C-alpha positions as semicolon CSV with decimal commas, in nm:
position;residue;x (nm);y (nm);z (nm)
1;M;14,847;9,167;1,116
2;P;14,882;9,546;1,153
3;L;15,074;9,766;0,943
4;I;15,275;9,979;1,162
5;T;15,493;10,284;1,063
6;L;15,827;10,422;1,275
7;T;15,953;10,776;1,279
8;S;16,173;10,920;1,528
9;D;16,514;11,129;1,581
10;I;16,724;10,834;1,724
11;G;16,951;10,835;1,394
12;D;17,061;10,476;1,202
13;N;17,390;10,435;1,386
14;D;17,308;10,244;1,679
15;Y;17,111;9,934;1,780
16;L;16,778;10,133;1,902
17;V;16,566;10,135;1,585
18;A;16,625;9,778;1,565
19;A;16,584;9,656;1,899
20;A;16,257;9,889;1,894
21;K;16,128;9,709;1,600
22;G;16,240;9,353;1,769
23;Q;15,989;9,465;2,068
24;L;15,715;9,492;1,803
25;L;15,803;9,160;1,649
26;Q;15,801;8,990;1,937
27;V;15,449;9,099;2,008
28;M;15,346;9,093;1,661
29;P;15,609;8,848;1,448
30;S;15,359;8,911;1,142
31;C;15,336;9,264;1,169
32;T;15,433;9,494;0,898
33;L;15,735;9,738;0,956
34;V;15,763;10,053;0,757
35;D;16,029;10,294;0,840
36;V;15,987;10,657;0,757
37;S;16,208;10,856;0,857
38;H;16,493;10,795;1,164
39;R;16,706;11,145;1,093
40;L;16,457;11,429;1,236
41;T;16,618;11,700;1,403
42;P;16,647;11,645;1,792
43;F;16,400;11,901;1,934
44;N;16,264;12,028;1,637
45;Y;15,889;12,022;1,623
46;P;15,796;12,209;1,339
47;Q;15,974;11,946;1,124
48;A;15,854;11,643;1,291
49;A;15,507;11,755;1,290
50;Y;15,539;11,839;0,929
51;V;15,710;11,467;0,826
52;C;15,442;11,329;1,028
53;R;15,081;11,537;0,935
54;S;15,245;11,502;0,568
55;M;15,313;11,089;0,587
56;L;14,958;11,008;0,787
57;R;14,742;11,058;0,498
58;N;14,878;10,854;0,272
59;Y;14,860;10,545;0,432
60;P;14,526;10,296;0,503
61;E;14,271;10,321;0,754
62;H;14,396;10,166;1,074
63;T;14,710;10,194;1,012
64;F;14,964;10,229;1,381
65;H;15,186;10,513;1,334
66;M;15,511;10,539;1,617
67;L;15,646;10,816;1,657
68;L;15,953;10,769;1,857
69;I;16,041;11,157;1,885
70;N;16,187;11,326;2,169
71;L;16,021;11,040;2,403
72;F;16,212;11,232;2,726
73;E;16,171;11,608;2,759
74;N;15,893;11,536;3,023
75;K;15,890;11,275;3,296
76;N;15,517;11,203;3,223
77;E;15,315;10,867;3,330
78;H;15,206;10,759;3,012
79;L;15,259;10,780;2,656
80;L;14,966;10,830;2,415
81;L;14,810;10,670;2,237
82;A;14,520;10,863;1,962
83;Y;14,271;10,777;1,734
84;Y;14,215;11,042;1,419
85;R;14,031;10,993;1,068
86;H;14,024;10,624;1,097
87;Q;14,459;10,639;1,183
88;Y;14,612;10,571;1,521
89;I;14,899;10,710;1,636
90;L;15,132;10,648;1,911
91;C;15,393;10,945;2,092
92;A;15,518;11,064;2,407
93;D;15,305;11,322;2,573
94;N;15,511;11,600;2,441
95;G;15,291;11,841;2,241
96;L;15,356;11,705;1,892
97;L;15,070;11,520;1,866
98;Q;14,835;11,884;1,867
99;M;15,071;12,033;1,599
100;I;15,075;11,720;1,338
101;L;14,637;11,700;1,397
102;E;14,673;12,108;1,430
103;N;14,351;12,036;1,643
104;S;14,191;11,750;1,871
105;P;14,187;11,395;1,815
106;E;13,850;11,195;1,791
107;M;14,002;11,006;2,065
108;V;14,305;10,991;2,289
109;I;14,428;10,762;2,584
110;G;14,755;10,750;2,835
111;L;14,934;10,435;2,812
112;P;15,092;10,375;3,156
113;V;15,424;10,368;3,129
114;E;15,576;10,202;3,459
115;R;15,908;10,150;3,425
116;A;15,929;10,266;3,058
117;R;16,202;10,455;3,086
118;D;16,402;10,416;2,814
119;T;16,322;10,368;2,412
120;I;16,339;9,988;2,408
121;S;16,060;9,989;2,692
122;V;15,881;10,221;2,537
123;A;15,870;10,027;2,233
124;R;15,721;9,770;2,408
125;V;15,399;9,938;2,548
126;M;15,363;10,055;2,230
127;G;15,375;9,703;2,085
128;K;15,140;9,528;2,336
129;A;14,854;9,844;2,324
130;I;14,911;9,798;1,903
131;K;14,831;9,443;1,988
132;A;14,534;9,488;2,205
133;V;14,357;9,722;1,930
134;N;14,427;9,455;1,649
135;D;14,245;9,186;1,884
136;G;13,961;9,409;1,898
137;Q;13,994;9,574;2,252
138;P;13,852;9,890;2,342
139;L;14,059;10,202;2,345
140;Q;13,882;10,271;2,705
141;K;14,008;9,960;2,821
142;I;14,358;10,006;2,651
143;G;14,473;10,304;2,894
144;V;14,333;10,575;3,087
145;S;14,055;10,821;2,936
146;D;13,986;11,151;2,961
147;I;14,374;11,259;3,035
148;Q;14,496;11,610;3,016
149;I;14,746;11,587;2,720
150;V;15,051;11,858;2,686
151;E;14,951;12,107;2,424
152;K;15,231;12,279;2,134
153;N;15,082;12,523;1,901
154;P;15,116;12,474;1,571
155;L;15,368;12,655;1,393
156;Q;15,191;12,900;1,168
157;P;15,258;13,187;0,914
158;M;15,252;13,501;1,008
159;V;14,943;13,726;0,817
160;G;14,909;14,121;0,708
161;P;14,647;14,255;0,512
162;D;14,957;14,268;0,199
163;W;15,167;14,002;0,280
164;I;15,272;13,657;0,509
165;D;15,543;13,550;0,653
166;G;15,680;13,205;0,617
167;Q;15,890;13,006;0,807
168;V;16,145;12,710;0,674
169;I;16,020;12,418;0,859
170;F;16,210;12,131;0,634
171;I;16,456;12,127;0,408
172;D;16,523;11,821;0,211
173;R;16,798;11,598;0,040
174;F;16,796;11,782;-0,294
175;E;16,834;12,105;0,018
176;N;16,473;12,230;-0,129
177;I;16,327;12,445;0,130
178;V;15,976;12,370;0,260
179;V;15,787;12,671;0,424
180;N;15,459;12,623;0,640
181;I;15,245;12,853;0,419
182;T;15,000;12,596;0,244
183;R;14,822;12,624;-0,088
184;D;14,497;12,685;0,052
185;T;14,650;12,998;0,289
186;F;14,864;13,114;-0,023
187;E;14,535;13,147;-0,247
188;R;14,331;13,292;0,055
189;E;14,546;13,577;0,142
190;R;14,597;13,645;-0,234
191;R;14,270;13,715;-0,344
192;G;14,366;13,669;-0,707
193;R;14,640;13,944;-0,637
194;G;14,991;13,908;-0,802
195;F;15,272;13,837;-0,578
196;S;15,637;13,813;-0,499
197;I;15,830;13,606;-0,255
198;A;16,130;13,814;-0,092
199;F;16,449;13,725;0,066
200;K;16,669;13,904;0,261
201;R;16,938;13,898;-0,030
202;G;16,695;14,068;-0,253
203;E;16,590;13,737;-0,419
204;V;16,254;13,740;-0,568
205;I;16,028;13,500;-0,707
206;D;15,668;13,604;-0,910
207;T;15,517;13,307;-1,029
208;I;15,432;12,977;-0,875
209;S;15,594;12,674;-1,103
210;E;15,450;12,325;-1,183
211;T;15,739;12,097;-1,190
212;Y;16,120;12,214;-1,143
213;A;16,166;12,174;-1,512
214;D;15,927;12,470;-1,576
215;V;16,258;12,696;-1,511
216;P;16,637;12,672;-1,669
217;E;16,890;12,470;-1,517
218;G;17,033;12,653;-1,208
219;E;16,675;12,895;-1,168
220;K;16,564;12,980;-0,878
221;L;16,148;12,865;-0,841
222;A;15,835;12,852;-0,614
223;L;15,585;12,552;-0,649
224;F;15,339;12,343;-0,409
225;N;15,500;12,044;-0,297
226;A;15,291;11,678;-0,322
227;A;15,192;11,753;0,055
228;G;15,057;12,112;-0,024
229;Y;15,307;12,345;0,136
230;L;15,542;12,618;-0,038
231;E;15,878;12,489;-0,170
232;I;16,141;12,714;-0,301
233;A;16,369;12,475;-0,507
234;I;16,702;12,572;-0,772
235;N;16,636;12,341;-1,077
236;K;16,956;12,118;-1,031
237;G;17,082;12,278;-0,752
238;N;17,059;12,333;-0,379
239;A;16,829;12,623;-0,302
240;A;16,924;12,590;0,113
241;G;17,300;12,679;0,045
242;L;17,276;12,882;-0,243
243;L;17,027;13,090;-0,059
244;G;17,155;13,055;0,302
245;F;16,881;12,869;0,410
246;V;16,852;12,668;0,738
247;G;16,535;12,509;0,878
248;Y;16,368;12,603;1,171
249;S;16,472;12,487;1,538
250;E;16,383;12,590;1,882
251;K;16,743;12,477;2,021
252;E;16,966;12,483;1,707
253;S;17,029;12,833;1,637
254;M;17,351;12,839;1,834
255;H;17,501;12,565;1,651
256;F;17,484;12,825;1,308
257;Q;17,645;13,151;1,458
258;N;17,894;13,109;1,206
259;R;17,675;13,087;0,906
260;L;17,402;13,334;0,742
261;F;17,128;13,227;0,975
262;Y;16,766;13,310;0,912
263;Q;16,455;13,121;0,827
264;T;16,185;13,398;0,733
265;I;16,018;13,407;0,366
266;R;15,770;13,741;0,273
267;V;15,539;13,667;0,074
268;F;15,416;14,017;-0,099
269;F;15,092;14,068;-0,255
270;D;14,981;14,357;-0,478
């Protein structure tokens, strides 16, 4: 039976995640369910895209990924089922798919929602589609082909001749700061030059570490994490709190009016 991952912004303090799993188990009693996260920040597309993109590459081929994220931003007539690099992704038609993949999927179909206007009925529609694929039905017969989907551009760093401006896209439970600058982008723009990573408080880092233990306890560092993104941390400390960072969100800045709020990290090359 299929392997299914679940990622959502629902939280874990009510019944909805369990109810969504119940819908899947009614359709496929022997499926394997894996929880990725249910604490994604609502409306925070860059954060969700980072988490989902980094997770996808670690699963075996033909895994199904259910993304119950910002399901009702638009009153769409369909959900999406996409096939990309031997993985299946099911999500709302809200632009998140393009942000995760950063290009077009190999195939995408629309799953008619009809009366699926709540999280539980969405899970039921997705579960039935997963079962159909697992039973060998072609995607074209499961949903509607050649649909127009909502597109949102991935949050990319700004690049100049001797600098890169990155945005904070994720803060983990240790308050390490993840920036939307990949190792490939960093090295391409660096071109062998020296560099300094600067923050608004006058903090500077000019070395890329391999592990947190490369610096003494309490010292700041920069490294590229397992997903390949620039990470700012403090060895055995909380970088976000001590350096005054919060994650990027289109709709959350109002909640931080009484806090030091900035989210840009600039890398200078010399």
